[in-house]
VOBA-1610 file (N, C-alpha, C; in pm, whole numbers, padded with zeros to 5 digits, always signed):
BEGIN
Met+00086-00119+00000Met+00000+00000+00000Met+00089+00123+00000Gly+00056+00218-00085Gly+00138+00339-00093Gly+00120+00427+00031Val+00221+00507+00050Val+00218+00600+00163Val+00179+00737+00113Asn+00076+00794+00174Asn+00035+00928+00133Asn+00142+01029+00173Pro+00171+01124+00085Pro+00270+01227+00120Pro+00218+01311+00235Pro+00307+01361+00315Pro+00262+01446+00428Pro+00190+01570+00377Ala+00087+01607+00451Ala+00012+01726+00411Ala+00099+01850+00421Arg+00087+01936+00324Arg+00162+02062+00325Arg+00073+02174+00376Pro+00128+02260+00455Pro+00045+02374+00500Pro+00002+02457+00379Asp-00115+02514+00389Asp-00164+02600+00280Asp-00068+02714+00257Arg-00036+02735+00130Arg+00051+02846+00096Arg-00030+02974+00084Pro+00022+03082+00133Pro-00052+03208+00117Pro-00062+03242-00031Pro-00173+03301-00073Pro-00187+03336-00214Pro-00080+03435-00255Arg-00034+03417-00377Arg+00067+03508-00430Arg+00006+03646-00450Pro+00071+03750-00402Pro+00012+03884-00418Pro-00003+03922-00564Ala-00111+03994-00592Ala-00137+04035-00730Ala-00025+04126-00780Arg+00003+04113-00906Arg+00108+04195-00966Arg+00051+04328-01009Pro+00116+04440-00976Pro+00064+04570-01020Pro+00063+04581-01172Ala-00046+04630-01224Ala-00058+04653-01367Ala-00053+04802-01399Val-00112+04884-01311Val-00123+05028-01335Val-00070+05104-01213Leu+00010+05203-01239Leu+00044+05304-01140Leu-00032+05430-01180Ala-00138+05460-01105Ala-00221+05577-01134Ala-00176+05695-01050Ile-00164+05811-01114Ile-00123+05933-01043Ile-00219+06044-01082Asp-00274+06110-00983Asp-00349+06234-01006Asp-00282+06344-00925Ala-00239+06449-00993Ala-00164+06556-00927Ala-00227+06690-00958Gly-00271+06759-00853Gly-00324+06893-00866Gly-00229+06995-00805Asn-00272+07119-00801Asn-00187+07224-00747Asn-00166+07210-00597Ser-00258+07143-00528Ser-00248+07135-00383Ser-00211+06998-00330Lys-00235+06889-00407Lys-00203+06756-00357Lys-00182+06659-00473Thr-00115+06548-00440Thr-00090+06441-00537Thr-00134+06310-00476Asp-00210+06230-00552Asp-00251+06097-00510Asp-00194+05994-00606Ala-00150+05881-00552Ala-00099+05771-00634Ala-00163+05642-00588Ala-00182+05548-00681Ala-00239+05418-00647Ala-00177+05311-00735Leu-00137+05200-00674Leu-00093+05081-00747Leu-00214+04989-00763Ile-00241+04947-00888Ile-00364+04876-00919Ile-00330+04749-00995Ala-00391+04637-00955Ala-00373+04511-01027Ala-00460+04509-01152Ala-00435+04413-01240Ala-00508+04405-01366Ala-00657+04378-01346Asp-00693+04317-01230Asp-00834+04291-01204Asp-00903+04407-01133Gly-00833+04521-01117Gly-00892+04638-01054Gly-00868+04649-00905Thr-00801+04553-00846Thr-00771+04559-00702Thr-00670+04670-00674Val-00700+04753-00576Val-00606+04857-00533Val-00511+04795-00432Leu-00383+04795-00464Leu-00282+04730-00382Leu-00219+04825-00280Gly-00217+04954-00312Gly-00159+05050-00220Gly-00180+05191-00272Thr-00188+05286-00180Thr-00208+05426-00217Thr-00108+05514-00144Gly-00086+05633-00199Gly+00004+05729-00137Gly-00039+05871-00169Arg+00008+05964-00088Arg-00028+06106-00108Arg+00094+06192-00078Ser+00107+06300-00156Ser+00212+06399-00131Ser+00157+06537-00164Gly+00245+06636-00177Gly+00203+06775-00193Gly+00163+06811-00335Gly+00152+06942-00357Gly+00105+06993-00484Gly+00209+06981-00595Phe+00157+06973-00719Phe+00241+06954-00838Phe+00240+07085-00916Gln+00351+07159-00913Gln+00356+07292-00973Gln+00485+07312-01052Pro+00502+07242-01163Pro+00626+07257-01241Pro+00656+07398-01289Pro+00556+07486-01317Pro+00591+07622-01356Pro+00666+07699-01246Leu+00641+07661-01119Leu+00706+07729-01007Leu+00835+07660-00963Thr+00836+07528-00966Thr+00948+07453-00908Thr+01043+07396-01013Gly+00999+07389-01139Gly+01075+07317-01240Gly+01024+07174-01251Val+01045+07113-01367Val+00988+06981-01393Val+01045+06875-01299Glu+01177+06868-01283Glu+01235+06761-01202Glu+01192+06769-01057Ala+01190+06889-01000Ala+01146+06903-00862Ala+00999+06867-00848Ala+00918+06902-00947Ala+00776+06867-00943Ala+00757+06716-00951Val+00837+06648-01035Val+00827+06502-01045Val+00876+06436-00916Asp+00969+06499-00846Asp+01010+06449-00714Asp+00890+06441-00619Val+00800+06540-00629Val+00679+06539-00545Val+00594+06417-00580Leu+00579+06389-00711Leu+00506+06268-00750Leu+00573+06145-00691Gly+00706+06146-00694Gly+00781+06031-00645Gly+00753+05999-00500Arg+00726+06100-00419Arg+00698+06074-00278Arg+00563+06002-00262Ala+00464+06040-00342Ala+00336+05969-00338Ala+00351+05827-00392Val+00429+05812-00498Val+00452+05679-00556Val+00521+05589-00455Ala+00625+05640-00388Ala+00698+05560-00290Ala+00606+05515-00177Glu+00516+05602-00133Glu+00422+05566-00027Glu+00327+05457-00073Ala+00280+05466-00199Ala+00191+05362-00253Ala+00263+05229-00264Val+00387+05231-00309Val+00466+05109-00322Val+00489+05046-00186Glu+00522+05128-00087Glu+00543+05076+00048Glu+00415+05016+00104Ala+00301+05084+00081Ala+00174+05032+00131Ala+00139+04899+00068Ala+00178+04882-00058Ala+00150+04757-00129Ala+00254+04650-00104Ala+00364+04687-00035Ala+00475+04594-00012Ala+00519+04533-00143Arg+00534+04619-00244Arg+00561+04570-00379Arg+00692+04622-00434Ala+00793+04642-00351Ala+00922+04680-00407Ala+00968+04570-00502Pro+01012+04602-00624Pro+01048+04498-00720Pro+01165+04414-00671Ser+01158+04283-00702Ser+01265+04193-00659Ser+01395+04221-00731Val+01386+04275-00852Val+01504+04311-00929Val+01524+04461-00917Pro+01636+04507-00861Pro+01656+04652-00848Pro+01644+04722-00983Gly+01569+04830-00983Gly+01551+04906-01106Gly+01436+04860-01192Ala+01369+04749-01153Ala+01254+04702-01230Ala+01136+04796-01210Pro+01049+04809-01310Pro+00934+04900-01295Pro+00834+04847-01192Tyr+00762+04940-01132Tyr+00660+04903-01036Tyr+00536+04845-01104Ala+00506+04887-01226Ala+00383+04848-01294Ala+00406+04849-01444Glu+00312+04787-01516Glu+00320+04786-01661Glu+00294+04926-01719Gln+00195+04995-01663Gln+00148+05121-01720Gln+00143+05229-01614Val+00210+05340-01639Val+00192+05460-01558Val+00088+05547-01627Ser-00016+05583-01554Ser-00122+05669-01605Ser-00128+05792-01516Ala-00075+05904-01565Ala-00058+06024-01483Ala-00145+06137-01536Cys-00237+06184-01454Cys-00324+06297-01488Cys-00276+06416-01405Leu-00222+06517-01473Leu-00144+06619-01404Leu-00195+06759-01431Ala-00207+06838-01325Ala-00228+06982-01341Ala-00104+07041-01409Asn-00125+07149-01479Asn-00017+07220-01548Asn+00038+07144-01669Ala-00028+07035-01707Ala+00003+06969-01834Ala-00100+07019-01935Asp-00088+07145-01970Asp-00192+07211-02048Asp-00165+07211-02198Leu-00041+07205-02239Leu-00005+07208-02381Leu+00060+07076-02420Pro+00048+07036-02547Pro+00114+06912-02591Pro+00262+06908-02558Val+00331+07020-02570Val+00474+07021-02541Val+00497+06992-02393Glu+00409+07039-02305Glu+00423+07011-02162Glu+00395+06863-02133Glu+00298+06805-02202Glu+00271+06662-02184Glu+00392+06579-02227Arg+00456+06618-02337Arg+00574+06544-02383Arg+00689+06556-02281Gln+00712+06677-02232Gln+00819+06696-02134Gln+00795+06613-02009Leu+00672+06613-01961Leu+00640+06540-01839Leu+00643+06389-01862Thr+00600+06345-01980Thr+00609+06203-02013Thr+00754+06155-02009Glu+00843+06234-02067Glu+00985+06198-02067Glu+01042+06197-01925Ala+01006+06300-01846Ala+01061+06310-01711Ala+01012+06196-01622Ile+00884+06162-01633Ile+00829+06052-01552Ile+00881+05919-01604Gly+00886+05903-01736Gly+00938+05779-01793Gly+01080+05751-01749Ala+01159+05856-01733Ala+01299+05840-01693Ala+01312+05786-01551Arg+01207+05798-01469Arg+01213+05746-01332Arg+01200+05593-01327Gly+01154+05534-01436Gly+01144+05388-01441Gly+01032+05329-01360Trp+00928+05405-01332Trp+00818+05354-01251Trp+00731+05254-01325Gly+00727+05264-01458Gly+00643+05174-01536Gly+00708+05141-01669Ala+00663+05031-01729Ala+00716+04994-01861Ala+00674+05096-01966Arg+00556+05154-01948Arg+00505+05256-02040Arg+00445+05370-01959Thr+00448+05491-02013Thr+00396+05608-01942Thr+00307+05688-02034Arg+00190+05727-01983Arg+00100+05818-02053Arg+00065+05933-01959Val+00075+06054-02009Val+00043+06174-01931Val-00077+06242-01993Phe-00171+06282-01908Phe-00291+06354-01948Phe-00302+06480-01862Asn-00372+06580-01911Asn-00413+06689-01824Asn-00507+06633-01717Asp-00504+06692-01597Asp-00583+06636-01488Asp-00734+06642-01511Thr-00779+06725-01604Thr-00922+06729-01633Thr-00970+06598-01693Phe-00883+06526-01763Phe-00921+06396-01818Phe-00952+06297-01707Ala-00893+06313-01589Ala-00924+06225-01478Ala-01068+06242-01433Ile-01116+06366-01430Ile-01256+06390-01395Ile-01347+06329-01500Leu-01313+06348-01627Leu-01396+06293-01735Leu-01407+06142-01721Arg-01293+06075-01705Arg-01297+05929-01702Arg-01362+05879-01573Ala-01341+05946-01461Ala-01402+05904-01336Ala-01554+05916-01341Gly-01604+06010-01420Gly-01747+06032-01427Gly-01821+05939-01520Leu-01749+05861-01600Leu-01811+05767-01691Leu-01818+05630-01625Thr-01932+05563-01637Thr-01948+05434-01570Thr-01863+05328-01638Ala-01848+05216-01569Ala-01764+05108-01622Ala-01816+05059-01757Ala-01946+05072-01783Ala-02001+05023-01909Ala-01979+05118-02025Glu-01940+05239-01995Glu-01924+05339-02100Glu-01780+05346-02148Arg-01763+05358-02277Arg-01631+05390-02329Arg-01607+05539-02309Pro-01480+05582-02311Pro-01451+05726-02287Pro-01514+05814-02393Arg-01631+05865-02362Arg-01705+05950-02456Arg-01782+06051-02373Gly-01744+06178-02386Gly-01813+06281-02311Gly-01728+06404-02296Val-01777+06496-02215Val-01710+06624-02191Val-01706+06646-02041Ala-01595+06701-01993Ala-01582+06735-01852Ala-01540+06880-01838Val-01601+06950-01745Val-01561+07086-01708Val-01522+07084-01561Val-01402+07132-01534Val-01353+07140-01396Val-01340+07286-01356Cys-01397+07319-01243Cys-01389+07454-01190Cys-01347+07443-01044Gly-01217+07460-01022Gly-01162+07455-00888Gly-01090+07585-00862Ala-00956+07578-00849Ala-00879+07701-00839Ala-00885+07778-00970Gly-00888+07705-01081Gly-00904+07764-01214Gly-01018+07696-01285Ile-01017+07700-01418Ile-01124+07638-01495Ile-01065+07575-01619Asn-01120+07460-01657Asn-01070+07389-01774Asn-01181+07297-01825Cys-01163+07251-01948Cys-01261+07163-02011Cys-01190+07072-02110Val-01231+06944-02113Val-01182+06850-02213Val-01299+06765-02259Gly-01283+06707-02377Gly-01380+06612-02428Gly-01308+06499-02498Met-01375+06384-02509Met-01312+06267-02568Met-01417+06182-02638Arg-01375+06124-02751Arg-01458+06027-02821Arg-01389+05891-02816Pro-01464+05782-02833Pro-01402+05649-02830Pro-01296+05628-02937Asp-01304+05702-03048Asp-01204+05685-03153Asp-01074+05759-03124Gly-01065+05822-03005Gly-00942+05888-02966Gly-00941+06037-02989Arg-01038+06089-03062Arg-01043+06235-03082Arg-01070+06305-02950Thr-01006+06419-02931Thr-01025+06497-02809Thr-01053+06642-02843Ala-01113+06711-02749Ala-01130+06856-02756Ala-01077+06912-02625Arg-00998+07018-02633Arg-00942+07075-02511Arg-00908+07221-02533Phe-00875+07288-02426Phe-00843+07431-02427Phe-00709+07451-02357Pro-00634+07555-02393Pro-00504+07576-02328Pro-00513+07593-02176Ala-00617+07664-02130Ala-00640+07682-01985Ala-00518+07743-01917Leu-00468+07853-01972Leu-00351+07921-01917Leu-00387+08053-01851Gly-00516+08071-01823Gly-00558+08195-01758Gly-00608+08297-01859Gln-00594+08422-01822Gln-00650+08529-01904Gln-00590+08532-02045Ile-00461+08496-02060Ile-00398+08502-02192Ile-00459+08401-02288Ser-00524+08297-02236Ser-00589+08201-02326Ser-00741+08212-02320Gly-00790+08326-02271Gly-00934+08353-02275Gly-01015+08292-02163Asp-00948+08246-02057Asp-01021+08181-01948Asp-01073+08284-01848Trp-01181+08247-01783Trp-01235+08331-01675Trp-01300+08240-01572Gly-01270+08268-01446Gly-01341+08198-01339Gly-01253+08103-01262Gly-01317+08009-01196Gly-01250+07928-01096Gly-01238+08007-00968Gly-01189+07943-00863Gly-01182+08011-00733Gly-01102+08139-00737Gly-00987+08137-00806Gly-00905+08257-00814Gly-00975+08370-00886Gly-01037+08339-00999Gly-01108+08442-01075Gly-01229+08496-01003Leu-01304+08409-00937Leu-01422+08454-00864Leu-01384+08546-00749Ala-01279+08510-00674Ala-01236+08595-00564Ala-01189+08730-00614Ala-01112+08731-00724Ala-01063+08857-00779Ala-01178+08945-00825Glu-01277+08886-00889Glu-01392+08964-00937Glu-01472+09022-00820Ala-01491+08940-00717Ala-01564+08988-00600Ala-01491+09105-00534Leu-01360+09097-00523Leu-01281+09206-00466Leu-01294+09332-00551Trp-01292+09317-00683Trp-01301+09432-00774Trp-01432+09507-00753Trp-01542+09433-00749Trp-01673+09497-00732Trp-01685+09559-00593Ala-01632+09491-00492Ala-01641+09543-00356Ala-01559+09671-00339Ala-01440+09675-00398Ala-01356+09795-00389Ala-01424+09914-00454Arg-01482+09894-00570Arg-01548+10003-00642Arg-01677+10048-00572Ala-01742+09954-00506Ala-01863+09993-00432Ala-01827+10083-00315Glu-01717+10053-00248Glu-01681+10132-00131Glu-01632+10272-00168Asp-01557+10284-00279Asp-01502+10418-00310Asp-01590+10498-00405Gly-01703+10441-00448Gly-01799+10517-00526Gly-01791+10500-00676Arg-01692+10427-00727Arg-01683+10407-00871Arg-01784+10307-00924Gly-01838+10224-00835Gly-01935+10124-00876Gly-02061+10132-00793Gly-02158+10049-00828Gly-02283+10046-00754Gly-02268+09974-00622Pro-02368+09984-00539Pro-02362+09923-00406Pro-02367+09770-00413Thr-02299+09707-00320Thr-02304+09561-00306Thr-02265+09524-00163Glu-02331+09423-00111Glu-02300+09374+00023Glu-02161+09312+00030Leu-02099+09286-00084Leu-01963+09234-00084Leu-01866+09329-00016Ala-01895+09460-00024Ala-01804+09560+00033Ala-01788+09544+00183Ala-01890+09491+00249Ala-01879+09465+00393Ala-01844+09319+00421Ala-01898+09229+00341Ala-01882+09086+00370Ala-01739+09037+00348Leu-01671+09088+00245Leu-01537+09039+00217Leu-01437+09077+00327Pro-01426+09206+00363Pro-01334+09237+00473Pro-01382+09177+00605Gly-01513+09168+00622Gly-01567+09111+00745Gly-01522+08968+00767His-01504+08894+00659His-01459+08755+00671His-01324+08746+00742Phe-01240+08847+00724Phe-01107+08848+00785Phe-01102+08934+00911Gly-01218+08975+00961Gly-01222+09057+01082Gly-01180+09200+01059Leu-01192+09248+00935Leu-01155+09386+00901Leu-01280+09469+00880Gly-01265+09601+00894Gly-01381+09688+00894Gly-01415+09752+00761Ser-01328+09741+00662Ser-01355+09808+00534Ser-01272+09743+00424Met-01312+09770+00300Met-01234+09724+00186Met-01098+09792+00183Ala-01091+09917+00228Ala-00962+09985+00232Ala-00863+09908+00319Glu-00909+09857+00432Glu-00821+09779+00519Glu-00781+09647+00454Leu-00876+09584+00385Leu-00845+09457+00319Leu-00746+09477+00205Ile-00767+09582+00127Ile-00676+09611+00017Ile-00534+09635+00069Glu-00525+09713+00175Glu-00393+09741+00234Glu-00327+09613+00285Ala-00404+09528+00351Ala-00348+09404+00407Ala-00297+09311+00296Leu-00371+09304+00186Leu-00327+09219+00075Leu-00206+09279+00006His-00205+09410-00011His-00095+09477-00079His+00035+09467-00001Leu+00029+09486+00129Leu+00149+09485+00213Leu+00190+09344+00256Gly+00103+09246+00231Gly+00136+09110+00265Gly+00107+09071+00408Thr+00043+09158+00485Thr+00005+09119+00621Thr-00107+09014+00618Leu-00176+09006+00507Leu-00271+08899+00482Leu-00225+08829+00355Ala-00194+08701+00364Ala-00143+08627+00248Ala-00244+08628+00135His-00196+08660+00016His-00287+08668-00098His-00355+08534-00126Gly-00286+08425-00091Gly-00345+08294-00112Gly-00473+08272-00035Arg-00495+08350+00069Arg-00617+08333+00149Arg-00740+08390+00080Thr-00722+08459-00033Thr-00840+08513-00101Thr-00934+08403-00149His-00885+08279-00161His-00975+08170-00201His-01085+08149-00097Glu-01062+08195+00027Glu-01164+08183+00131Glu-01287+08269+00101Leu-01270+08363+00009Leu-01380+08455-00021Leu-01483+08397-00117Val-01452+08283-00180Val-01546+08225-00276Val-01677+08184-00208Pro-01675+08112-00096Pro-01802+08082-00029Pro-01875+08208+00017Val-01800+08311+00054Val-01864+08437+00093Val-01939+08497-00026Leu-01876+08496-00141Leu-01941+08544-00263Leu-02072+08471-00288Phe-02070+08338-00280Phe-02192+08262-00307Phe-02299+08288-00202Ser-02258+08309-00078Ser-02354+08338+00028Ser-02422+08472+00005Val-02343+08573-00034Val-02400+08705-00062Val-02492+08699-00183Ala-02453+08622-00284Ala-02539+08607-00402Ala-02670+08539-00367Ala-02663+08436-00284Ala-02784+08364-00245Ala-02882+08452-00169Ala-02829+08557-00103Ala-02916+08651-00030Ala-02979+08754-00122Gly-02946+08749-00252Gly-03012+08837-00348Gly-02931+08956-00393Asp-02803+08966-00356Asp-02722+09080-00396Asp-02700+09076-00548Ala-02728+09188-00615Ala-02724+09190-00761Ala-02583+09171-00816Ala-02484+09239-00758Ala-02347+09228-00809Ala-02293+09088-00790Ala-02313+09031-00672Ala-02264+08895-00645Ala-02335+08795-00736Ser-02465+08814-00756Ser-02540+08723-00844Ser-02490+08730-00987Ala-02452+08847-01033Ala-02401+08861-01168Ala-02270+08784-01186Ile-02186+08784-01083Ile-02060+08708-01090Ile-02089+08559-01097Val-02181+08512-01015Val-02216+08370-01015Val-02273+08329-01150Glu-02359+08411-01207Glu-02418+08377-01336Glu-02315+08380-01448Arg-02218+08472-01438Arg-02112+08473-01538Arg-02030+08344-01530Gln-02005+08296-01409Gln-01933+08170-01396Gln-02011+08055-01459Ala-02140+08051-01435Ala-02222+07947-01496Ala-02216+07955-01648Asp-02222+08074-01702Asp-02219+08091-01847Asp-02085+08047-01906Glu-01976+08065-01831Glu-01845+08018-01878Glu-01841+07865-01884Val-01898+07801-01783Val-01904+07655-01781Val-01983+07605-01903Val-02095+07668-01928Val-02180+07628-02041Val-02109+07653-02174Ala-02040+07764-02187Ala-01968+07794-02311Ala-01862+07689-02339Leu-01784+07653-02237Leu-01681+07552-02255Leu-01741+07419-02298Ala-01844+07373-02227Ala-01904+07244-02259Ala-01965+07244-02398Ser-02034+07352-02435Ser-02100+07358-02565Ser-01999+07358-02679Val-01891+07432-02664Val-01789+07435-02769Val-01721+07299-02783Ala-01692+07234-02670Ala-01629+07102-02677Ala-01722+07001-02745Leu-01850+07004-02712Leu-01946+06915-02777Leu-01953+06941-02927Thr-01949+07068-02965Thr-01954+07104-03107Thr-01830+07053-03180Arg-01713+07073-03122Arg-01589+07028-03186Arg-01588+06877-03207Leu-01647+06804-03115Leu-01647+06658-03124Leu-01768+06605-03198Glu-01850+06694-03253Glu-01971+06656-03327Glu-02064+06571-03241Leu-02079+06614-03116Leu-02165+06544-03021Leu-02283+06630-02977Leu-02296+06747-03036Leu-02401+06839-02991Leu-02541+06783-03012Glu-02556+06699-03114Glu-02688+06645-03146Glu-02707+06504-03091Glu-02614+06457-03009Glu-02625+06323-02950Glu-02633+06333-02799Glu-02703+06238-02737Glu-02704+06234-02591Glu-02563+06203-02543Thr-02506+06295-02466Thr-02365+06285-02428Thr-02347+06328-02283Pro-02269+06253-02207Pro-02242+06295-02068Pro-02161+06425-02063Val-02202+06515-01978Val-02124+06634-01944Val-02099+06628-01795Leu-01974+06608-01757Leu-01937+06586-01617Leu-01880+06714-01558Leu-01924+06749-01439Leu-01879+06869-01370Leu-01798+06830-01248Gly-01678+06889-01233Gly-01592+06857-01120Gly-01521+06979-01068Gly-01445+06962-00961Gly-01375+07073-00898Gly-01457+07131-00785Gly-01389+07197-00692Gly-01453+07245-00570Gly-01571+07337-00591Val-01563+07426-00691Val-01673+07521-00713Val-01798+07449-00763Leu-01779+07349-00851Leu-01893+07283-00913Leu-01947+07166-00831Thr-01874+07121-00731Thr-01923+07011-00647Thr-01976+07060-00513Ala-01977+07191-00492Ala-02016+07245-00361Ala-02167+07258-00343Gly-02243+07237-00450Gly-02388+07243-00439Gly-02445+07382-00428His-02384+07480-00499His-02438+07616-00499His-02563+07620-00588Glu-02678+07641-00527Glu-02805+07627-00597Glu-02816+07722-00717Gln-02780+07847-00699Gln-02793+07944-00807Gln-02702+07907-00925Leu-02580+07868-00896Leu-02487+07828-01001Leu-02538+07704-01073Asp-02579+07604-00999Asp-02626+07480-01060Asp-02749+07503-01146Arg-02840+07585-01098Arg-02963+07611-01172Arg-02933+07682-01304Arg-02846+07782-01299Arg-02812+07856-01420Arg-02743+07765-01523Ile-02653+07680-01476Ile-02586+07587-01567Ile-02689+07495-01633Ala-02780+07441-01555Ala-02879+07348-01609Ala-02967+07416-01714Val-03012+07537-01685Val-03101+07607-01778Val-03028+07644-01907Glu-02910+07701-01895Glu-02838+07747-02014Glu-02781+07632-02097Leu-02738+07525-02031Leu-02688+07411-02107Leu-02802+07341-02179Ala-02919+07335-02118Ala-03035+07277-02186Ala-03071+07357-02310Arg-03048+07488-02305Arg-03079+07573-02420Arg-02975+07555-02531Arg-02848+07549-02496Arg-02742+07543-02597Arg-02708+07400-02639Ala-02727+07304-02549Ala-02693+07165-02579Ala-02800+07075-02518Pro-02917+07070-02580Pro-03031+07002-02518Pro-03012+06852-02499His-02915+06790-02566His-02893+06647-02551His-02786+06614-02446Ala-02729+06716-02384Ala-02627+06692-02282Ala-02689+06628-02158Arg-02621+06533-02101Arg-02664+06465-01978Arg-02567+06505-01867Val-02611+06597-01783Val-02522+06660-01685Val-02519+06582-01554Ser-02400+06564-01500Ser-02386+06508-01365Ser-02261+06563-01301Val-02261+06560-01168Val-02149+06610-01090Val-02063+06491-01047Val-01931+06504-01061Val-01838+06397-01028Val-01778+06426-00891Ser-01809+06341-00796Ser-01753+06357-00661Ser-01645+06254-00631Ala-01626+06156-00720Ala-01523+06053-00698Ala-01385+06116-00706Pro-01287+06061-00633Pro-01151+06117-00639Pro-01092+06103-00779Pro-01024+06205-00828Pro-00971+06199-00965Pro-00873+06086-00989Val-00805+06036-00884Val-00711+05925-00906Val-00786+05803-00961Leu-00915+05792-00933Leu-00995+05687-00995Leu-00991+05699-01147Gly-01009+05822-01198Gly-01005+05842-01342Gly-00871+05806-01401Ala-00763+05842-01332Ala-00629+05806-01380Ala-00614+05655-01386Gly-00666+05586-01285Gly-00658+05440-01284Gly-00740+05377-01396Leu-00860+05429-01420Leu-00943+05377-01528Leu-00878+05398-01664Leu-00815+05513-01684Leu-00743+05537-01809Leu-00629+05437-01826Gly-00563+05403-01716Gly-00458+05303-01723Gly-00512+05166-01759Leu-00624+05127-01699Leu-00686+04999-01734Leu-00734+05000-01878Asp-00785+05113-01925Asp-00824+05124-02067Asp-00706+05091-02157Ala-00589+05149-02125Ala-00471+05130-02210Ala-00427+04985-02213Leu-00457+04909-02107Leu-00419+04768-02101Leu-00528+04676-02153Gly-00642+04732-02194Gly-00753+04650-02243Gly-00815+04565-02134Ala-00824+04617-02013Ala-00879+04541-01901Ala-01027+04511-01921Leu-01074+04406-01855Leu-01213+04367-01864Leu-01301+04467-01789Pro-01428+04478-01828Pro-01519+04569-01756Pro-01526+04541-01607Glu-01512+04413-01568Glu-01518+04380-01426Glu-01406+04449-01347Ala-01291+04467-01411Ala-01179+04535-01344Ala-01213+04682-01321His-01275+04745-01421His-01317+04884-01404His-01416+04897-01289Gly-01511+04803-01284Gly-01610+04808-01178Gly-01550+04789-01040Lys-01453+04699-01028Lys-01389+04675-00900Lys-01312+04798-00854Leu-01241+04863-00947Leu-01168+04983-00911Leu-01263+05094-00870Arg-01371+05109-00943Arg-01468+05213-00909Arg-01531+05187-00772Ala-01558+05061-00742Ala-01618+05028-00612Ala-01522+05064-00499His-01392+05047-00520His-01295+05080-00415His-01300+05227-00380Phe-01309+05312-00482Phe-01306+05457-00458Phe-01446+05516-00441Gly-01549+05433-00460Gly-01686+05483-00451Gly-01732+05504-00310
//
């Protein structure tokens, strides 16, 4: 009679191999995620803002590297061969990647780090677009992001895209948190000194900082006793004053809505989607805050200019979109997209 071999203890399952290194980098923070081919998130990391125009490309990519290192450590996935890539595909959606030449520069700089076998760089607005499309949808739609600034992109399944330079006033942009705060300050200053009509902004804006007049606020910003970066705090004040019925504040809010509609309508037209039912995804702090007047104006005006647009607000983290774009590039199954979306949902 044969002897049965001794039972072997169960071996732990082999950890999934990373397929995608997803990176979403904005002006204030960077998120990274290592993702398996089946959509499992193996590890995540976070670091500071990505600002190559201020720091230079290499220093900005160093910031990405800190988030990547944290994700790799969390996944316990340091490669067994020194210098081996962490994943097959790096999918990086980056603020300040506004022009094709900037995308090429950043692709080369990130590729040189050896994090992935292949690297694709997108503007960070594409992350919002892809995150807002369900797992069953191919990348087809338009996204408008209104956070610190404003931007818009569109994509068709055949690879055609529509986009804008989004470089501020020199490229025709208006709005976002920075633009809204600046406009509110302009109207408030003129109301106080008599060059403009009355508005409650003249009291509300300095009042937010415990100051008694626009003259005091102007002086504090000019001399640097109040950091200019804090003007972003005035955006909720603007919306609050508008909601109370102030005409000047309401005009600023409606102008912002009209800019969002203009961007989306032009992108739909360029992609020949104006006459088709098409998702229009809204993202960024200004558009996800639930400002009733802004949302209502966008809905009314977009229905007039693009009646087939299907509007929704994207609240999912943009790193989800970067990950989905990476899975798209690898031809992953729909189940993988759904698993990744469920993790971040």
